[in-house]
C-alpha positions as CSV (number, residue, x, y, z in Angstrom):
1,X,-0.1,0.0,-0.2
2,X,1.8,3.8,-0.7
3,X,1.3,6.5,1.7
4,X,-0.3,9.8,0.4
5,X,3.6,11.4,-0.6
6,X,3.9,8.2,-2.8
7,X,0.7,8.0,-4.0
8,X,0.6,12.1,-4.7
9,X,4.0,11.5,-6.7
10,X,2.5,9.0,-8.5
11,X,-0.2,11.7,-9.8
12,X,2.2,14.5,-10.2
13,X,4.4,12.5,-12.2
14,X,1.0,11.1,-14.9
15,X,0.0,14.9,-14.7
16,X,3.1,16.3,-16.7
17,X,3.2,12.4,-18.9
18,X,-0.6,13.9,-19.6
19,X,0.2,17.1,-20.9
20,X,3.7,16.5,-22.7
21,X,1.2,14.0,-24.6
22,X,-0.4,16.7,-26.1
23,X,-3.8,14.2,-25.6
24,X,-6.7,14.7,-24.2
25,X,-7.7,14.1,-20.8
26,X,-9.7,10.7,-21.8
27,X,-7.7,10.6,-25.2
28,X,-4.9,9.6,-22.8
29,X,-6.5,7.3,-20.1
30,X,-7.9,5.5,-22.9
31,X,-4.7,4.2,-23.8
32,X,-2.7,4.0,-20.6
33,X,-5.8,2.5,-19.3
34,X,-6.5,4.4,-16.5
35,X,-10.1,4.6,-15.6
36,X,-10.8,8.7,-16.4
37,X,-12.9,8.8,-12.8
38,X,-9.6,8.8,-11.7
39,X,-6.6,10.7,-13.0
40,X,-9.5,13.6,-13.0
41,X,-9.4,12.5,-8.9
């Protein structure tokens, strides 16, 4: 189980990856197999 700091770091890395991808959020989530609701949270 991850602690809050690790989880936050992982989410921030995912957001940075999404921003550099040039994809919209839904397309990025589909490509990475991440639920949109989880990403948007």
